[in-house]
Every structure is written in structure tokens, then in C-alpha cells.
N, C-alpha and C positions, 0 to 999 in steps of 0.2 A: 287791239290784238287779242286773239283767243288764248285759252290756256295752253294749247299745244304750241301755238306760235310763240308765246312768251318763253316756253321751255326750250324750244328749238333755238330761239334767238340767244338765249343764255348759254346754250351748249354745255361744255364741261369746264367753262372758265371758273365757275364758282359752285363747287359741289357742296352747298350748304344743305341743311336739313330741309329748308323750305324748297330748294330746287329739287331735291330728290322726291319730296312729297308731291310737287307739281307734276313731275314726270310720272309718278305712280298713278295719280288721279287721272291724268290725261290718257295714258296708254296701258294701264293695268299690267297684265302679265308680259306685255311686249316692251315694257319700259326698260331703260338702262338700269334703273334701280333694281328691278327683278333679276336682270342678268348678273349684276354685281352680287346680289344676295345668293343666287344659285352658285356663282363661281366660288364663294367662300366655303361651300360644302365640299365634301370629299369627292374629287373628280378623278382620282387615280386608283388603278389597281396596284401599280408600283409607282411610288411617288416620283414624278418628273420623267418617267420612262414609258410606262404603258398606261394610257388613259382609260377611263370607263367608256363604254359604248362598244364599237366594233373596231378592232385592231388586227393587224397582220404581223406575223413574224416570218420573214423571208430569208432564204439562204440557199446556196448551192447544195446538191446532194452531199451527204456525209459531212455537213458543217456543224453537227451537234445540235440541230434545231430541237429535236425531241428531248434531248438531255436538258437543254436550257429551259424549254417550256415546262418540263416536269419539275425542275427545281423552283421555278416561279410558282407553279401550282402548289407545291408542297409548302412554300413560305406563306402563301395566301391562306391555306386551310389551317395553318398553325398560328397565323397572326404574327409571324416572325419577319423582321426586316430581310429583304433580299439584297445581298451584297451592299449592305449599309443603307438601303432605302426602305422607308416604311411601306407596308402593304395594307390593303383593305381586307380584313378577315372575312372569309366567306366559304361556302361549300363550293367545290369544283367538280364538274363532270368533264372527264377527259375522253373524247371520242377518238378511240384508237382505230382509225380506218385502215391503217397500214399494218395492223397486227398488234396485239397487246402483251404477248408473252414476255418480251424483254422489258417492257415498261413496268410490269409488276416486280421484276427483280430490281430495277432501278428505284422504284418507289420504296421497296423494302430496305434498300441501302440508304436512302434518304432518311427513313424512319430511324434506322440504327445510328447513322452518323450524327443526326441532330437530336436524338433521344426524344423525339416528338412525333405525333401523328395527328391526323385530322380527317374530316369528311372529304376525302379525295377518291372519287369513283372512276375507275378506268373501265370503259365500256367498249368491247371489241365489236364494232358494227360499222356499217358503211351506208348511212343515209344519203340518198342523192338529193342534196340540199338545193339544187336548182329546179326541183320539182315539188308539187304539192304533197306527194307521197312522202318524200324525204322530210319535209317540214313536219308532217303529222307524226312520223316516226320519232323525230327528235323531241317533239312536244310530249310524246308518251314517255320517253325516257326521263325527261325533266319531271313529269308528274309523278313518276315512281320514286326516283332517287332524290328529288329535292321537293318533297311535298309541302314544305313551308312556303313555297312560292304561291300556293293556293290553300285556302282554309276550308273549302267545301266544294262539292260538285257544282253548286250553283255559281260560285265564283270562277271555277275553271271554265264552265260553259260561257260565262260572260267574257272571260279573257280571250277565248278563241272565236267568239261570235262574229267578229269582223273578218274572219278568214273564210270568205264565202266559197272559194273554189274547193275547199276541203269537203263541203257538203255534196259535191258531185262525184266523189271518189267511190268506185265500186269495190266489192270484195276482191275481185280479180286484180284491181290496180294495186292491191297491197300484197300480192304474192311476192315473196322475197326472190331476189336475184341470186342469193347464196343461202343455203340452208343454215349456215352458221349464224345468220342474223334473223332467223325466223321469229324468235321471241321478241326481238326488238321491233320488227314490223307489227307483230300482234299488239304490242304495247301501244304503238302509235295509233293503230286502228281503234283500240278501246278508248284511248285518251280523248280523241276529238268527238267520238260519238257518245260515249257514256260517262264522261268525266274522268278524273284521275284514276288510274288503274290500281286502286288500293288493294294490295294483296294478290294481284294476278300472278306474280311469280314469287310470292313471299313464302316463307316457311310456314309450316302448320301452326307453330306457336304464334307467329305474327298474325296469321289469318284469324286465329281464335280471338285475339285481342282487338281485331279490326273495329268491331262496333264501339268498344270503349274508346279506341283511338280517335275515331271520327267524332264521337260525342265530345271528347275533351278538346279536340282541335277547333270545333265550331262554337265553343263557349265564348261569350262576351267577356271583356275585362271585368265587368261588374260581377258576373257570375263566378269568375275565378276568385275575385277578392272575397266573395261571400263564403267560400269553401273553408272548411277547417284545415288546420295544418296537416293533419293526417290525409285528408282528401287531396290537398295540393301536392303532397309528397307522392301519393299514388298516381296523380295526373302526370307529374314529371317522370316517374318511373315508366309509365306506359309509353309516353312520347319518346323518351330517350332510350327505352328498351328496344325500339325498332331501329333507331339510328344512334347507337351508343357514341359514335364519333361526335355527335352534337352536344354531348354533355359538357357543360361549362360555357357554351355559347350564350351570349345575351340574346334577348328576343330580336333585336335589330340585326345582329350577326346571323341569326338563324334564317332571316328573311333574304339574305344576300346569296347570289349565285353567279358563278363564272363558268362558262362553257368554252372548252378548248377543242378545236377541230383539227385533227392531224391526219390527213392533210386535205387541202383544196382539191388536189389532183384525184383523190380517191372518193370525193363526195360531190363531184360535178362532172358533167359530160366532157367538157373541153375548156380551152382558154379563150374561146371566141367571145365577142362582145355580148351576144345573146345569153349565153350560159352564165357569164360573169354577172350580168345585170340581174338575171333571175335569182342567182345565188345571193347577191347582196340584198335584194328585196326580201327574200325569205329570212335572212339573218336579221334584218330590221324588224320584220314581223315577229320573230322569236323574241327579240328584245322588248318590243311593245307588249307582247302577250304575257311575258313572264318577269320582266324587269331585269333579266340576266345581262351580264356583260360577256362579250364573245371575243375570243382571240383565235385567229385562223392561221395555221402554218401553211406555207407555200414554197415551191421550189423556184430557184433561179436556174439559168443554164449552168452546166458543169463548170464553166469558167468562173462563175460567181458574179459576173458583171452585167449580164443581160436579163432584163425582166421578162418573166414568162407571161404571155397573154395580154389581155386588154388592160389599158391604163385606167379602166373603170374601177379596178381594185384600189388603186391609189386614190382616185378622185373621191370615192365614197367613204374612205376610211377616216376614222377619228385619229388613228395613229398607225404608223408603220415603222418597224425596226428591222434592221438587216444584220444577219449574223455571218461573219466571215471566219473560216477556219484559219488558224495560224499555227502550222506545225502539228505535232501529235498531242500537244498538251493544252493548247490555248485557242481561244476564239475571241473575236472582237465584235461587240454589239454597237451598232451605229444607228443614228436617227435618219430615217428617210422622210418622215412627216409627223408633225404634231399639230393638229388643227388649231388648238387654242393655247399653245405654250411655246416658248423658245426651245430650240433643239438642245438636247443634252450632249455633254462631251462623251466621246467613245468610252465604252466600259470594257475593260479587259477581264476575261474569265479564264480560270484554270480548270481543266477537266482532271479531277483528282481520282486516281484508281483506288477502289475500295473492295474488300471482300466481305461477304456475308458470313458472320461468325456462326460456325456449327452447321452450315448448309453446304451440301456437296451434290454433284451430279451423279449419274449412274456409274461413272468410272472413279468416283471418289475425289474428283477435283473440286476445290471450293468454287462457289459461284462468285464471279467478280464482275464489276461494272465500273462506270465512271459517274461522278456527280460534279455538277458545275458549281464552282465556288468563286469568290472574289480572287482575282489573279493579277492585279496591277503590278505588284512588285516582281513576281516570277515572270510576268510577260516582259517587263523592262529588262530583266536579267537575260531572258532568252534572246531578246533583240540585240542586246549589247555583246553577248558572249558567243553567239553562233551566227553563222551565215550559211544557210543551207545545212549541209552535214559537217561543216568545218568549224573548228573553234577559232575565234578571232583573237587578236592580240590582247584585247580587253578580257576575254575569257581566260587566257593563260595567266594574266596578271591577277584576276580574281581568285584563281585556284592557288595562288602563292600566298594568299592572306589567310592565315589560320588563327592569328591573334593580333592584337595591336602591334604595329611594326613601324619603325621610322621610314621616312620616304627614301633616305639614302640606302638603307639596307634593302628595301624592296626594289630599288632601282638596280642594285647589284645582282640580286636574285634573278630579276627579269632579263637583264642584258646577258647573263651567263646561261640562260635557259636554252635547251637544245633546239627549241623552235625558232630562236632568233639568230639570224645570220647577217653577214655584211659588216660594214665598218662600225666601230663603237659609236660614232656620232649618230649614225642612222638608227642604231638600236636604242640610244638614249631618246631620240625624237619619238620613236615608236612607244617608248615607255610613257613619255609625257602625254601623247595622244590617248593612249589606253587609260591612263589614270583620269584624264579629263572626262572621257566617256563614262567611266564608272561613277565618278562624282556626280555628273549631270543626270545620270540614270537613277540616282539615289541608292546605288548598291554599296557604295563605300562612303565613309566620312573622312574628311581631311581637317584635322585640328592642329594648326601650325605645321609641324613636321611629322605628326603622328597619323598613320593611316590605319583604318579599321573597317571591317564590314559593318554595314548598316543593320540595325535591328528591325524586325518586322513591325 
């Protein structure tokens, strides 16, 4: 029996060192050993929720998709956990195809709330990503805002050399459909024809330092190591001076990129199979050319239950999560697909109102917005104490608990409350049911005969 035959015959019954070596020698990069080795690496943007590669965030209109996507992006650029789950620190380019004015306010609120910031670039443009022109535009944006994806013009040319259909684009093909995205189209045109658009829309100061920046970026590790401390400090200052948000990033973190596209509807012709397939193909080409990870926002029907367009979106995805609005303050994130991992439990989010300190509009009103935060406890409370616009019996009972109180005293307060009618026996049964709901929801604790509100 040959090497491969022996390995196949053994299967996974005995994963000894000899077995793994046999697999590796027989199949190389295609061996289960290599698959296991790759799996041990960081395969998540948000641990257990959003995988690396190409993912979708879907939801009905007004389901807080952009609020949640921006909170994820902010956590990633800061290297901060997102609702208790580790993130993979990286630069994020947020393609705001539905308009970016409100997103900048939300981003400022996130900076203020978390007292952190990072390289999160919000770009108001509308690349048609089911076309070669749209892919060229987005490649140009990546080349300008995340130059650490490529270290030289030669490397950039090599990265896009396989995108043969881009070489057939004429100047007329790059004429913008909207004057507000003219510069973005121009960046795309320069990017695939002439290499990364170093300095095309840069400030005069940055343009003046461009020769130094390009020289420093293309140095080998050996050349950097041979520099004096002063020369190395100068190199860091030039590189980080162009992108100050990257100060403090490790070399590995500087090389990471996440692109968020908001939304599919604004960056593709329609939801038919042809457009979806072309869009997915170009997203994969973007990933292959730049090493970026991509998250695309997409709409469901207003009811929130019916998927928009071709199932090719789901079939080609590495992950898909669904956001469902729950009242005015909450949303529930659920798993639709994870290609290589088990589904996660639903994640409750609270949309917390915040105001930007010291910032007002033309009428003197403070700018306010919402930020998505962990909301499991407040969501449980909302479910337990309200039903539509009405307060439930459990809600009435919870409002009666201001400090630790005996069960007997609380029962008397509840049965005498104005909201409770009927015979005493039925009111006492309502009390028992309400207390059980609050305990099961984790909103109150019952220690013997003593009842108290649960701490966060």
C-alpha cells in the first residue's frame, strides 16, 4: 500500500506525530495536517461571531445594522473586545454607500464613549462592485487609505496582475455616476494603472514627504536593522505622520485590513443571480489581491423575515449574521451561517443614547446618537416587564423593589397595587408568577425569604 493509501486507511483513528507527518508528506498543503495548522491561527474578526473572509450582516430596514457594524469596526481598530468577544486588531475602511454624515457623528460618539480611537476610515462613495470599474475604485481606496497592504508599486502591480478585465477599461468607463464620488473613481483609475495612488489626494505636507515615505516603506528588514536609533525614529515618524492612527500598531497589525460595505443595495445593480455572482466574485478578488476581510451589509424585507435576492449570497459566504430590532432600545444578533464553526447563541444588544459633549447643531441642540453595547440584562428586563406598550405584572413587581425586601412584604405591596384587581387569591397567584419570571430572567435574586434586584 502506498503512502497515501496507508494514511487514508488510518484515517483519524490515531492522530500520532507519525500519522500527521505521513499526511503532510503525501498531500502537502492539501493535507488534514495543514488544515489543522491553519485552523489554529486567528480565523475570526470577532471571536465566534464574524469569521475572516467574506461575511454578511443582514437585517430589515431600520434594524440598527449600521450602528452595530460601526461598533464592531470601532472595536476592531482599537483592538478592544466587542460585547465580551475578542477582536482581531486591524485598519477598517467603511464604505458608506448610503451616506456618511450620520456615521461620522456615531464614530465620534464611540471615540468619546470608549475613550479610544483608531484607523477607521469612513469613505462616502458608491463603487458598483458587480462591475470591473467598481472593483478598480475600491482597490484605489484601499491603496490610498491602507497602504500597508502593499509595500511598493511593483508589489501592487503584482497584486492586481490577475485582474485581466481591468486592463480593458477605458477612461470613459471610469466617469462617475455621481460627482460626489469623482475622486474615488479617480483613485481607482490610478490604482490599477499606475500603482498605489501615493499622495493623489494627500495634503501638501504629506506629498512633500512622499519620496521619504516610499523609500522607508520599501526597505528590507536588514536595512531597517542597520539604521541608527535616530534614523529609525525618523522612519517611524514619517510613516506614522501620514497615518497617525497607526501609531502603536505592531507590524503584523499594520498589515491587516477589514472592508465594510454599507450596503449591497447601493453597490450592485440588483438582487438577481447574475449581479450577486459578479459581486461575490469581485469581493473574492479584492480579498485575494489585498488580503483584506470583507463584511457586507444587506437588507431583508421590511417584515424582517424574507431574504432579499439570490441565495448565492448565503452560499458563497464564510459567515452570515442577522440583526432583528426589538423595540426602541434593543436588537438581537443571530447566526444564519458559519462555514467552519458551530452557531453562536443569540446576542442581545442595547442601543444606548449618547450626546457629544460640547458639540451642537445650528440651533444650539446637542448632537445625539445611539451606540450599540452589550444588552443581555436590559433585554431580559424589557422582555419580562413589557408587552408592547404595556407594563406586565412582572414589571409592576420589579418597580416595587427599591431595596432588599421580604417576600411577604413584597406580596402585600403587589396585591394592594392599583393595577391588580380581582379576588385576593388570583392576585396572589399573579404575584407568584411575576416573581418566578423575574427570578428566571435574572432580574431579581431570592435568598430564602429575601428578595432584591440583581446587580449587573
